[in-house]
C-alpha positions in Angstrom: -0.1 0.1 0.0 2.6 2.1 0.9 4.8 1.8 -2.5 1.4 2.6 -4.4 1.4 5.8 -2.7 4.9 6.7 -3.3 4.6 5.9 -6.9 1.6 8.0 -7.2 3.6 10.9 -5.4 6.6 10.6 -7.7 4.7 10.0 -10.9 3.0 13.3 -10.0 6.1 15.0 -9.3 7.7 13.8 -12.5 4.6 14.7 -14.7 4.7 18.4 -13.0 8.5 18.8 -13.9 8.2 17.4 -17.1 5.0 19.4 -18.3 6.9 22.6 -19.4 9.0 20.7 -21.6 6.2 19.3 -23.7 4.1 23.0 -23.2 3.3 24.7 -26.5 4.9 28.5 -26.5 5.3 29.6 -29.9 5.0 32.9 -28.9 2.7 35.8 -30.3 3.9 35.3 -33.9 2.3 31.7 -33.9 -1.1 33.2 -32.3 -1.4 36.0 -34.9 -0.7 33.2 -37.7 -3.5 30.9 -36.3 -5.7 34.2 -35.7 -5.5 35.0 -39.6 -5.8 31.5 -40.6 -9.0 31.4 -38.7 -10.1 34.6 -40.1 -9.9 33.5 -43.6 -11.6 30.4 -43.2 -14.3 32.3 -41.8 -14.5 34.8 -44.5 -14.4 31.7 -47.0 -17.0 29.9 -45.1 -19.4 33.0 -45.0 -18.6 33.6 -48.8 -19.9 29.8 -49.2 -22.8 30.0 -47.2 -24.1 33.4 -49.0 -23.5 31.7 -52.4 -25.5 28.9 -51.3 -28.3 31.2 -49.8 -28.7 32.9 -53.0 -28.9 29.7 -55.2 -31.3 28.5 -52.7 -33.4 31.6 -53.3 -33.2 31.5 -57.0 -34.3 28.1 -56.8 -37.5 28.6 -54.3 -38.4 31.7 -56.8 -38.4 29.7 -59.8 -40.3 27.0 -58.1 -43.0 29.6 -56.7 -43.4 31.2 -60.1 -43.7 27.5 -61.7 -46.4 26.7 -59.2 -48.2 29.9 -59.4 -48.0 29.6 -63.4 -49.5 26.1 -63.1 -52.4 27.3 -60.9 -53.5 30.0 -63.1 -53.6 27.6 -66.0 
């Protein structure tokens, strides 16, 4: 039982000491590059959504016009 407690404390201490070695600290330039990438992805997605909405609206308008024409006949 004492060995398990010692192993737990030892492992926790080792992980605490080793954690900074694996931490990512690429600095502000990395953060700015990541932000620029996300903004570009957002702009592209917004254009894609806007384009899809226009197509859907045109299709709906055409369908509505056809139904109105059929109903009028």
